[in-house]
mmCIF file as Biopython writes it, N, C-alpha, C and O atoms, coordinates in Angstrom:
data_model
#
loop_
_atom_site.group_PDB
_atom_site.id
_atom_site.type_symbol
_atom_site.label_atom_id
_atom_site.label_alt_id
_atom_site.label_comp_id
_atom_site.label_asym_id
_atom_site.label_entity_id
_atom_site.label_seq_id
_atom_site.pdbx_PDB_ins_code
_atom_site.Cartn_x
_atom_site.Cartn_y
_atom_site.Cartn_z
_atom_site.occupancy
_atom_site.B_iso_or_equiv
_atom_site.auth_seq_id
_atom_site.auth_asym_id
_atom_site.pdbx_PDB_model_num
ATOM 1   N N  . UNK A ? 1  ? 38.953 155.124 168.389 1.0 0.0 1  A 1 
ATOM 2   C CA . UNK A ? 1  ? 37.540 155.202 168.790 1.0 0.0 1  A 1 
ATOM 3   C C  . UNK A ? 1  ? 36.940 156.531 168.294 1.0 0.0 1  A 1 
ATOM 4   O O  . UNK A ? 1  ? 37.612 157.563 168.279 1.0 0.0 1  A 1 
ATOM 5   N N  . UNK A ? 2  ? 35.697 156.482 167.900 1.0 0.0 2  A 1 
ATOM 6   C CA . UNK A ? 2  ? 35.053 157.713 167.409 1.0 0.0 2  A 1 
ATOM 7   C C  . UNK A ? 2  ? 34.434 158.482 168.569 1.0 0.0 2  A 1 
ATOM 8   O O  . UNK A ? 2  ? 34.313 157.972 169.683 1.0 0.0 2  A 1 
ATOM 9   N N  . UNK A ? 3  ? 34.049 159.714 168.283 1.0 0.0 3  A 1 
ATOM 10  C CA . UNK A ? 3  ? 33.459 160.533 169.347 1.0 0.0 3  A 1 
ATOM 11  C C  . UNK A ? 3  ? 32.029 160.097 169.619 1.0 0.0 3  A 1 
ATOM 12  O O  . UNK A ? 3  ? 31.343 159.591 168.731 1.0 0.0 3  A 1 
ATOM 13  N N  . UNK A ? 4  ? 31.586 160.298 170.851 1.0 0.0 4  A 1 
ATOM 14  C CA . UNK A ? 4  ? 30.234 159.878 171.223 1.0 0.0 4  A 1 
ATOM 15  C C  . UNK A ? 4  ? 29.216 160.867 170.663 1.0 0.0 4  A 1 
ATOM 16  O O  . UNK A ? 4  ? 29.365 162.079 170.815 1.0 0.0 4  A 1 
ATOM 17  N N  . UNK A ? 5  ? 28.179 160.336 170.014 1.0 0.0 5  A 1 
ATOM 18  C CA . UNK A ? 5  ? 27.142 161.210 169.474 1.0 0.0 5  A 1 
ATOM 19  C C  . UNK A ? 5  ? 27.350 161.496 167.997 1.0 0.0 5  A 1 
ATOM 20  O O  . UNK A ? 5  ? 26.527 162.172 167.379 1.0 0.0 5  A 1 
ATOM 21  N N  . UNK A ? 6  ? 28.441 160.992 167.415 1.0 0.0 6  A 1 
ATOM 22  C CA . UNK A ? 6  ? 28.710 161.237 165.996 1.0 0.0 6  A 1 
ATOM 23  C C  . UNK A ? 6  ? 28.232 160.068 165.150 1.0 0.0 6  A 1 
ATOM 24  O O  . UNK A ? 6  ? 28.351 160.097 163.926 1.0 0.0 6  A 1 
ATOM 25  N N  . UNK A ? 7  ? 27.689 159.037 165.796 1.0 0.0 7  A 1 
ATOM 26  C CA . UNK A ? 7  ? 27.229 157.878 165.049 1.0 0.0 7  A 1 
ATOM 27  C C  . UNK A ? 7  ? 28.031 156.643 165.439 1.0 0.0 7  A 1 
ATOM 28  O O  . UNK A ? 7  ? 27.546 155.519 165.311 1.0 0.0 7  A 1 
ATOM 29  N N  . UNK A ? 8  ? 29.255 156.848 165.916 1.0 0.0 8  A 1 
ATOM 30  C CA . UNK A ? 8  ? 30.080 155.705 166.330 1.0 0.0 8  A 1 
ATOM 31  C C  . UNK A ? 8  ? 29.450 154.993 167.516 1.0 0.0 8  A 1 
ATOM 32  O O  . UNK A ? 8  ? 29.454 153.765 167.602 1.0 0.0 8  A 1 
ATOM 33  N N  . UNK A ? 9  ? 28.906 155.800 168.433 1.0 0.0 9  A 1 
ATOM 34  C CA . UNK A ? 9  ? 28.279 155.199 169.623 1.0 0.0 9  A 1 
ATOM 35  C C  . UNK A ? 9  ? 27.083 154.350 169.204 1.0 0.0 9  A 1 
ATOM 36  O O  . UNK A ? 9  ? 26.822 153.299 169.790 1.0 0.0 9  A 1 
ATOM 37  N N  . UNK A ? 10 ? 26.362 154.812 168.190 1.0 0.0 10 A 1 
ATOM 38  C CA . UNK A ? 10 ? 25.194 154.063 167.718 1.0 0.0 10 A 1 
ATOM 39  C C  . UNK A ? 10 ? 25.644 152.720 167.155 1.0 0.0 10 A 1 
ATOM 40  O O  . UNK A ? 10 ? 25.027 151.689 167.423 1.0 0.0 10 A 1 
ATOM 41  N N  . UNK A ? 11 ? 26.711 152.736 166.380 1.0 0.0 11 A 1 
ATOM 42  C CA . UNK A ? 11 ? 27.220 151.490 165.804 1.0 0.0 11 A 1 
ATOM 43  C C  . UNK A ? 11 ? 27.691 150.559 166.906 1.0 0.0 11 A 1 
ATOM 44  O O  . UNK A ? 11 ? 27.460 149.351 166.857 1.0 0.0 11 A 1 
ATOM 45  N N  . UNK A ? 12 ? 28.359 151.138 167.907 1.0 0.0 12 A 1 
ATOM 46  C CA . UNK A ? 12 ? 28.839 150.329 169.034 1.0 0.0 12 A 1 
ATOM 47  C C  . UNK A ? 12 ? 27.655 149.687 169.751 1.0 0.0 12 A 1 
ATOM 48  O O  . UNK A ? 12 ? 27.666 148.491 170.042 1.0 0.0 12 A 1 
ATOM 49  N N  . UNK A ? 13 ? 26.645 150.488 170.029 1.0 0.0 13 A 1 
ATOM 50  C CA . UNK A ? 13 ? 25.460 149.973 170.724 1.0 0.0 13 A 1 
ATOM 51  C C  . UNK A ? 13 ? 24.803 148.890 169.890 1.0 0.0 13 A 1 
ATOM 52  O O  . UNK A ? 13 ? 24.399 147.852 170.414 1.0 0.0 13 A 1 
ATOM 53  N N  . UNK A ? 14 ? 24.696 149.131 168.595 1.0 0.0 14 A 1 
ATOM 54  C CA . UNK A ? 14 ? 24.055 148.157 167.710 1.0 0.0 14 A 1 
ATOM 55  C C  . UNK A ? 14 ? 24.840 146.853 167.710 1.0 0.0 14 A 1 
ATOM 56  O O  . UNK A ? 14 ? 24.255 145.770 167.731 1.0 0.0 14 A 1 
ATOM 57  N N  . UNK A ? 15 ? 26.167 146.958 167.686 1.0 0.0 15 A 1 
ATOM 58  C CA . UNK A ? 15 ? 27.014 145.763 167.677 1.0 0.0 15 A 1 
ATOM 59  C C  . UNK A ? 15 ? 26.831 144.983 168.972 1.0 0.0 15 A 1 
ATOM 60  O O  . UNK A ? 15 ? 26.693 143.760 168.954 1.0 0.0 15 A 1 
ATOM 61  N N  . UNK A ? 16 ? 26.831 145.693 170.089 1.0 0.0 16 A 1 
ATOM 62  C CA . UNK A ? 16 ? 26.649 145.032 171.389 1.0 0.0 16 A 1 
ATOM 63  C C  . UNK A ? 16 ? 25.271 144.393 171.463 1.0 0.0 16 A 1 
ATOM 64  O O  . UNK A ? 16 ? 25.126 143.257 171.916 1.0 0.0 16 A 1 
ATOM 65  N N  . UNK A ? 17 ? 24.256 145.134 171.012 1.0 0.0 17 A 1 
ATOM 66  C CA . UNK A ? 17 ? 22.879 144.608 171.050 1.0 0.0 17 A 1 
ATOM 67  C C  . UNK A ? 17 ? 22.764 143.379 170.165 1.0 0.0 17 A 1 
ATOM 68  O O  . UNK A ? 17 ? 22.126 142.392 170.531 1.0 0.0 17 A 1 
ATOM 69  N N  . UNK A ? 18 ? 23.393 143.451 168.986 1.0 0.0 18 A 1 
ATOM 70  C CA . UNK A ? 18 ? 23.328 142.318 168.056 1.0 0.0 18 A 1 
ATOM 71  C C  . UNK A ? 18 ? 24.002 141.095 168.664 1.0 0.0 18 A 1 
ATOM 72  O O  . UNK A ? 18 ? 23.488 139.981 168.565 1.0 0.0 18 A 1 
ATOM 73  N N  . UNK A ? 19 ? 25.162 141.308 169.298 1.0 0.0 19 A 1 
ATOM 74  C CA . UNK A ? 19 ? 25.887 140.183 169.902 1.0 0.0 19 A 1 
ATOM 75  C C  . UNK A ? 19 ? 25.070 139.574 171.040 1.0 0.0 19 A 1 
ATOM 76  O O  . UNK A ? 19 ? 25.030 138.354 171.205 1.0 0.0 19 A 1 
ATOM 77  N N  . UNK A ? 20 ? 24.418 140.439 171.825 1.0 0.0 20 A 1 
ATOM 78  C CA . UNK A ? 20 ? 23.604 139.939 172.940 1.0 0.0 20 A 1 
ATOM 79  C C  . UNK A ? 20 ? 22.432 139.123 172.417 1.0 0.0 20 A 1 
ATOM 80  O O  . UNK A ? 20 ? 22.141 138.040 172.925 1.0 0.0 20 A 1 
ATOM 81  N N  . UNK A ? 21 ? 21.762 139.651 171.399 1.0 0.0 21 A 1 
ATOM 82  C CA . UNK A ? 21 ? 20.611 138.950 170.819 1.0 0.0 21 A 1 
ATOM 83  C C  . UNK A ? 21 ? 21.061 137.617 170.229 1.0 0.0 21 A 1 
ATOM 84  O O  . UNK A ? 21 ? 20.394 136.597 170.397 1.0 0.0 21 A 1 
ATOM 85  N N  . UNK A ? 22 ? 22.203 137.637 169.536 1.0 0.0 22 A 1 
ATOM 86  C CA . UNK A ? 22 ? 22.709 136.410 168.924 1.0 0.0 22 A 1 
ATOM 87  C C  . UNK A ? 22 ? 23.019 135.371 169.994 1.0 0.0 22 A 1 
ATOM 88  O O  . UNK A ? 22 ? 22.721 134.187 169.832 1.0 0.0 22 A 1 
ATOM 89  N N  . UNK A ? 23 ? 23.624 135.833 171.096 1.0 0.0 23 A 1 
ATOM 90  C CA . UNK A ? 23 ? 23.956 134.906 172.186 1.0 0.0 23 A 1 
ATOM 91  C C  . UNK A ? 23 ? 22.678 134.310 172.771 1.0 0.0 23 A 1 
ATOM 92  O O  . UNK A ? 23 ? 22.595 133.106 173.012 1.0 0.0 23 A 1 
ATOM 93  N N  . UNK A ? 24 ? 21.682 135.169 172.995 1.0 0.0 24 A 1 
ATOM 94  C CA . UNK A ? 24 ? 20.415 134.718 173.576 1.0 0.0 24 A 1 
ATOM 95  C C  . UNK A ? 24 ? 19.737 133.729 172.630 1.0 0.0 24 A 1 
ATOM 96  O O  . UNK A ? 24 ? 19.235 132.688 173.053 1.0 0.0 24 A 1 
ATOM 97  N N  . UNK A ? 25 ? 19.733 134.074 171.348 1.0 0.0 25 A 1 
ATOM 98  C CA . UNK A ? 25 ? 19.096 133.213 170.355 1.0 0.0 25 A 1 
ATOM 99  C C  . UNK A ? 25 ? 19.821 131.873 170.284 1.0 0.0 25 A 1 
ATOM 100 O O  . UNK A ? 25 ? 19.188 130.822 170.181 1.0 0.0 25 A 1 
ATOM 101 N N  . UNK A ? 26 ? 21.147 131.916 170.340 1.0 0.0 26 A 1 
ATOM 102 C CA . UNK A ? 26 ? 21.943 130.686 170.270 1.0 0.0 26 A 1 
ATOM 103 C C  . UNK A ? 26 ? 21.640 129.801 171.477 1.0 0.0 26 A 1 
ATOM 104 O O  . UNK A ? 26 ? 21.454 128.593 171.333 1.0 0.0 26 A 1 
ATOM 105 N N  . UNK A ? 27 ? 21.591 130.398 172.654 1.0 0.0 27 A 1 
ATOM 106 C CA . UNK A ? 27 ? 21.321 129.613 173.872 1.0 0.0 27 A 1 
ATOM 107 C C  . UNK A ? 27 ? 19.903 129.059 173.830 1.0 0.0 27 A 1 
ATOM 108 O O  . UNK A ? 27 ? 19.662 127.922 174.235 1.0 0.0 27 A 1 
ATOM 109 N N  . UNK A ? 28 ? 18.959 129.874 173.335 1.0 0.0 28 A 1 
ATOM 110 C CA . UNK A ? 28 ? 17.576 129.426 173.257 1.0 0.0 28 A 1 
ATOM 111 C C  . UNK A ? 28 ? 17.466 128.265 172.272 1.0 0.0 28 A 1 
ATOM 112 O O  . UNK A ? 28 ? 16.817 127.260 172.563 1.0 0.0 28 A 1 
ATOM 113 N N  . UNK A ? 29 ? 18.093 128.403 171.123 1.0 0.0 29 A 1 
ATOM 114 C CA . UNK A ? 29 ? 18.048 127.351 170.114 1.0 0.0 29 A 1 
ATOM 115 C C  . UNK A ? 29 ? 18.713 126.082 170.656 1.0 0.0 29 A 1 
ATOM 116 O O  . UNK A ? 29 ? 18.225 124.971 170.446 1.0 0.0 29 A 1 
ATOM 117 N N  . UNK A ? 30 ? 19.823 126.269 171.348 1.0 0.0 30 A 1 
ATOM 118 C CA . UNK A ? 30 ? 20.535 125.114 171.902 1.0 0.0 30 A 1 
ATOM 119 C C  . UNK A ? 30 ? 19.643 124.388 172.896 1.0 0.0 30 A 1 
ATOM 120 O O  . UNK A ? 30 ? 19.586 123.158 172.901 1.0 0.0 30 A 1 
ATOM 121 N N  . UNK A ? 31 ? 18.950 125.142 173.735 1.0 0.0 31 A 1 
ATOM 122 C CA . UNK A ? 31 ? 18.071 124.537 174.727 1.0 0.0 31 A 1 
ATOM 123 C C  . UNK A ? 31 ? 16.903 123.814 174.066 1.0 0.0 31 A 1 
ATOM 124 O O  . UNK A ? 31 ? 16.454 122.775 174.549 1.0 0.0 31 A 1 
ATOM 125 N N  . UNK A ? 32 ? 16.418 124.367 172.964 1.0 0.0 32 A 1 
ATOM 126 C CA . UNK A ? 32 ? 15.277 123.756 172.280 1.0 0.0 32 A 1 
ATOM 127 C C  . UNK A ? 32 ? 15.695 122.480 171.563 1.0 0.0 32 A 1 
ATOM 128 O O  . UNK A ? 32 ? 14.998 121.468 171.625 1.0 0.0 32 A 1 
ATOM 129 N N  . UNK A ? 33 ? 16.844 122.532 170.877 1.0 0.0 33 A 1 
ATOM 130 C CA . UNK A ? 33 ? 17.299 121.367 170.109 1.0 0.0 33 A 1 
ATOM 131 C C  . UNK A ? 33 ? 17.823 120.290 171.057 1.0 0.0 33 A 1 
ATOM 132 O O  . UNK A ? 33 ? 17.478 119.117 170.919 1.0 0.0 33 A 1 
ATOM 133 N N  . UNK A ? 34 ? 18.653 120.688 172.018 1.0 0.0 34 A 1 
ATOM 134 C CA . UNK A ? 34 ? 19.246 119.737 172.946 1.0 0.0 34 A 1 
ATOM 135 C C  . UNK A ? 34 ? 18.344 119.629 174.170 1.0 0.0 34 A 1 
ATOM 136 O O  . UNK A ? 34 ? 18.647 118.877 175.096 1.0 0.0 34 A 1 
#
């Protein structure tokens, strides 16, 4: 794991945010199509 504040935390946050958005988008799309 990288140190916090060196950029690793930003990548981690971005990855988590991206996964959350993808999950939300997937559920929304699923609800719309199905």
